[in-house]
C-alpha positions as CSV (number, residue, x, y, z in Angstrom):
1,M,0.0,0.0,0.0
2,P,1.7,3.2,-1.1
3,A,1.9,6.1,1.3
4,A,0.1,9.3,0.4
5,A,2.3,12.0,-1.0
6,G,3.0,14.9,1.2
7,A,5.3,17.8,1.9
8,V,9.0,17.0,1.9
9,G,10.2,16.8,5.5
10,M,6.7,16.1,6.8
11,K,5.6,12.9,5.2
12,P,7.5,9.9,3.9
13,A,8.1,9.1,0.3
14,A,5.9,6.4,-1.2
15,F,6.6,2.8,-0.1
16,R,5.1,-0.7,-0.2
17,Y,3.8,-2.0,3.2
18,V,4.1,-5.7,3.9
19,A,2.9,-7.5,7.0
20,P,4.5,-11.0,6.6
21,A,2.9,-14.0,8.4
22,D,6.3,-15.5,9.4
23,I,10.1,-14.9,9.4
24,D,10.6,-16.7,6.1
25,E,8.2,-14.3,4.3
26,A,9.9,-11.3,5.9
27,V,13.3,-12.4,4.7
28,A,12.0,-13.1,1.2
29,V,10.5,-9.5,0.9
30,L,13.8,-8.0,2.1
31,A,15.7,-10.1,-0.4
32,E,13.3,-9.1,-3.2
33,H,13.9,-5.4,-2.6
34,G,17.7,-5.8,-2.6
35,G,18.5,-3.7,0.4
36,D,16.0,-0.9,-0.3
37,A,13.4,-2.3,2.2
38,K,13.4,-1.7,5.9
39,V,12.2,-3.8,8.8
40,L,9.4,-2.0,10.8
41,A,9.1,-2.9,14.4
42,G,8.1,-0.2,16.9
43,G,8.9,2.5,14.3
44,Q,10.0,5.0,17.0
45,S,13.2,5.8,15.1
46,L,12.5,4.7,11.6
47,I,9.2,6.6,11.0
48,P,10.7,10.0,12.0
49,L,13.6,9.4,9.7
50,M,11.2,8.6,6.9
51,N,9.0,11.7,7.6
52,M,12.1,13.8,7.3
53,R,13.1,12.0,4.1
54,M,16.4,10.9,5.7
55,S,15.3,7.3,5.0
56,R,13.5,6.4,1.8
57,P,12.8,2.6,1.8
58,T,10.9,1.2,-1.1
59,A,9.1,-1.2,1.3
60,L,8.4,-1.5,5.0
61,V,8.3,-5.1,6.4
62,D,6.2,-5.0,9.5
63,V,7.4,-7.8,11.8
64,C,5.3,-7.0,14.8
65,R,2.5,-9.5,13.9
66,I,4.9,-12.4,13.8
67,A,4.1,-14.1,17.1
68,S,7.5,-16.0,17.3
69,L,9.3,-12.6,17.6
70,S,7.6,-11.6,20.9
71,G,8.0,-12.8,24.4
72,V,10.5,-13.4,27.2
73,S,11.7,-16.8,28.3
74,A,14.2,-18.1,30.8
75,N,16.2,-21.3,30.4
76,G,19.4,-20.7,32.3
77,G,19.8,-17.4,30.6
78,L,17.2,-15.1,29.0
79,T,15.8,-15.1,25.5
80,I,13.9,-12.0,24.4
81,G,12.0,-11.9,21.1
82,A,13.3,-9.0,19.0
83,A,9.8,-7.5,18.5
84,T,9.0,-7.6,22.3
85,R,7.9,-4.2,23.4
86,Q,10.4,-2.4,25.7
87,A,7.6,-1.9,28.2
88,S,7.0,-5.6,28.3
89,V,10.6,-6.4,28.9
90,A,10.8,-3.8,31.7
91,A,7.7,-5.3,33.4
92,S,8.9,-8.9,33.1
93,P,9.6,-10.6,36.5
94,L,12.0,-13.0,34.6
95,V,14.1,-10.0,33.5
96,A,14.0,-8.4,37.0
97,D,15.1,-11.7,38.6
98,A,17.8,-12.5,36.1
99,W,19.3,-9.1,35.3
100,P,17.9,-6.3,37.4
101,V,20.4,-3.9,35.7
102,L,18.4,-4.3,32.5
103,T,15.1,-3.5,34.2
104,E,16.8,-0.4,35.6
105,A,18.2,0.7,32.2
106,L,14.8,0.3,30.5
107,S,13.3,2.7,32.9
108,H,15.6,5.4,31.3
109,V,14.7,4.5,27.7
110,G,12.6,7.4,26.3
111,H,9.2,7.8,27.9
112,P,6.3,5.4,28.8
113,A,4.6,6.2,25.5
114,T,7.7,5.3,23.4
115,R,8.5,2.2,25.5
116,S,5.0,0.9,24.8
117,R,5.6,1.0,21.1
118,G,9.4,0.6,20.8
119,T,10.8,-2.9,20.6
120,F,13.8,-4.4,22.3
121,G,15.4,-5.7,19.2
122,G,14.6,-2.5,17.3
123,S,16.8,-0.4,19.6
124,I,19.6,-2.9,19.1
125,A,19.3,-2.9,15.3
126,H,19.1,0.9,15.2
127,A,22.3,1.1,17.1
128,D,22.1,4.6,18.4
129,P,25.4,5.2,20.3
130,S,23.6,7.0,23.1
131,A,20.9,4.3,23.5
132,E,20.7,2.3,26.7
133,I,19.7,-1.2,25.4
134,P,22.7,-1.8,23.1
135,A,25.1,-0.8,25.9
136,V,23.4,-3.3,28.3
137,L,23.6,-6.0,25.7
138,L,27.3,-5.4,25.3
139,A,28.0,-5.2,29.1
140,L,26.2,-8.5,29.8
141,G,28.1,-10.3,27.0
142,G,24.8,-11.2,25.2
143,E,24.3,-12.2,21.6
144,V,21.6,-11.8,18.9
145,V,20.2,-14.2,16.4
146,A,19.5,-13.1,12.8
147,K,17.9,-14.9,10.0
148,G,18.5,-14.3,6.3
149,P,18.3,-16.1,3.0
150,G,21.3,-18.3,4.1
151,G,19.7,-19.3,7.4
152,E,20.3,-18.3,11.0
153,R,23.5,-17.0,12.5
154,V,24.4,-15.9,16.0
155,I,26.3,-12.6,16.5
156,P,28.0,-11.9,19.8
157,A,27.5,-8.4,21.1
158,D,31.2,-7.8,21.0
159,D,31.0,-8.2,17.1
160,L,27.7,-6.5,16.5
161,F,28.2,-2.8,16.7
162,I,30.3,-1.5,13.8
163,A,29.9,2.3,13.5
164,H,27.4,5.0,14.1
165,F,23.9,3.5,13.4
166,T,25.6,0.5,11.8
167,T,25.7,-3.1,12.9
168,D,26.9,-6.4,11.5
169,L,23.3,-7.3,10.4
170,A,23.0,-7.7,6.7
171,E,20.3,-5.8,4.8
172,D,18.4,-9.0,4.0
173,E,18.5,-10.3,7.6
174,V,15.9,-10.1,10.3
175,L,16.9,-9.8,14.0
176,T,14.8,-12.6,15.6
177,E,15.9,-12.8,19.2
178,V,18.3,-11.5,21.9
179,R,20.1,-13.9,24.3
180,L,21.5,-12.9,27.6
181,P,23.6,-15.3,29.7
182,R,22.8,-16.6,33.1
183,R,24.0,-14.4,35.9
184,E,26.8,-16.3,37.6
185,P,27.3,-16.3,41.4
186,G,29.1,-13.2,42.6
187,V,28.2,-11.1,39.5
188,V,26.9,-7.6,40.3
189,S,25.9,-4.8,38.0
190,V,25.2,-1.1,37.9
191,F,23.6,1.3,35.4
192,S,24.2,5.1,35.5
193,E,23.8,7.9,33.0
194,V,23.7,11.7,32.7
195,V,20.9,13.3,30.7
196,R,19.6,16.8,30.2
197,R,16.1,15.8,30.9
198,R,14.5,12.5,31.9
199,G,14.0,10.5,28.7
200,D,16.6,12.3,26.6
201,F,19.5,10.3,25.1
202,A,22.5,10.0,27.4
203,L,25.3,12.5,27.3
204,V,27.4,9.8,29.0
205,G,26.3,6.5,30.4
206,V,28.0,3.5,31.9
207,V,26.9,-0.1,32.5
208,A,29.3,-1.9,34.9
209,V,29.2,-5.7,35.4
210,A,31.7,-7.5,37.6
211,Q,32.2,-10.9,39.2
212,M,33.5,-10.4,42.7
213,D,35.4,-12.8,45.0
214,D,34.3,-13.3,48.6
215,D,36.8,-10.6,49.7
216,K,35.3,-8.1,47.2
217,R,38.1,-8.4,44.7
218,V,37.2,-8.1,41.1
219,R,37.6,-11.4,39.3
220,S,36.5,-10.1,35.9
221,S,34.4,-7.2,34.6
222,R,32.8,-5.6,31.5
223,I,32.7,-1.8,31.8
224,V,30.7,-0.3,28.9
225,L,30.4,3.4,28.2
226,F,27.8,4.9,25.8
227,G,27.1,8.3,24.4
228,V,30.8,8.9,24.0
229,G,31.6,7.7,20.5
230,E,30.2,6.0,17.5
231,V,29.3,2.7,19.3
232,P,28.9,1.5,22.9
233,F,32.5,1.1,24.1
234,R,34.1,-1.4,26.4
235,A,36.7,0.4,28.6
236,S,39.2,-2.5,28.4
237,G,41.8,-0.4,30.1
238,V,39.6,0.1,33.2
239,E,38.7,-3.6,33.1
240,D,42.5,-4.5,33.2
241,L,43.2,-2.0,35.9
242,I,40.6,-3.2,38.4
243,R,41.1,-7.0,37.7
244,G,42.2,-8.6,41.0
245,Q,41.7,-5.4,42.9
246,Q,39.5,-4.3,45.7
247,L,37.6,-1.2,44.7
248,D,39.0,1.1,47.3
249,D,39.1,4.9,46.9
250,S,42.5,5.0,45.2
251,I,41.7,2.3,42.6
252,V,38.4,3.9,41.8
253,A,40.0,7.3,41.4
254,E,42.6,5.8,39.1
255,A,40.0,3.9,37.1
256,A,37.9,7.1,36.7
257,R,40.9,9.0,35.3
258,H,41.7,6.1,33.0
259,A,38.1,6.0,31.6
260,A,38.3,9.7,30.8
261,Q,41.4,9.1,28.7
262,E,40.2,5.9,27.0
263,I,37.2,7.5,25.3
264,D,37.2,9.6,22.2
265,P,34.0,11.6,22.3
266,I,32.6,13.6,19.5
267,P,31.8,17.2,20.5
268,D,28.4,18.6,19.7
269,V,25.9,21.2,20.9
270,Q,25.3,19.1,24.0
271,G,28.8,19.1,25.3
272,S,32.5,19.4,24.5
273,V,35.1,16.6,24.5
274,E,36.4,17.9,27.9
275,Y,32.9,18.0,29.4
276,R,32.1,14.4,28.3
277,R,35.5,13.2,29.6
278,E,34.6,14.7,33.0
279,L,31.2,13.1,32.9
280,A,32.7,9.7,32.0
281,A,35.2,9.9,34.9
282,D,32.4,10.8,37.3
283,R,30.0,8.0,36.1
284,V,32.7,5.3,36.1
285,G,33.8,6.3,39.6
286,L,30.2,6.2,40.8
287,A,29.5,2.9,39.2
288,L,32.6,1.2,40.6
289,R,31.8,2.4,44.1
290,Q,28.2,1.1,43.7
291,L,29.4,-2.3,42.6
292,T,30.9,-2.8,46.1
293,T,27.5,-2.3,47.7
294,Q,25.7,-4.9,45.5
295,E,25.0,-8.5,46.4
296,G,25.4,-11.2,43.7
297,V,23.3,-14.4,43.5
298,P,24.6,-17.0,45.9
299,A,26.7,-19.9,44.7
């Protein structure tokens, strides 16, 4: 069904609308259009881009009616259907029990109205560098499943985010599910971000996940910063610095300084490089201090 013509910058260009019955049909339509089609999930990012004529797909493939793409299940880890609404993930007791840091992060995503429409996988596929969900996926060491003409493939989060709004997903692939690992004994996690107003994209954010020994020494960690570059970023230097250490004041202060130097933020109207470095140091220091107050699941 072609869209009605309208004023440039206010209405999208004409496109074909397809609501496939299953994943195979969705993949077939994407392949038919040779990269000129887009997957429509919640539409919270794509539709505004189309209205401004910044995106001009020849077809929209609406996957929200495909039942297999929605839902949350637990079997050791978590499996979240790509088209599951963000609000449903935030309200899931399975998510709150397995990874409370994800529940916390989702409360900062947009506003209730956008979370009721936006999808979990859609945010990951869109790959906004200031978005919360991609950063949590990376910090938890999760993975996504994509299906294309050649079948399914699993993409670890460490390999997924390539550049600004760019992932390893091919143009003819559909993101079908997100997998998060089981939370191991001793693993604690913290989410923190700085925004101008509640619901805005983060100026700087951090997701810190660490496995702690009984004496509160860091056995391993994944420290992810977002809003400070083209993709969510693992601060490997900070991870190396705190490995085997108790997070006392001196280690935290050194780690915070290290984080500020590891990032390469892009200045914009929201803040300079120096400002974002200061915010990164502050958020990393806060997150590391909070890790010491968390209790992991028992062995």
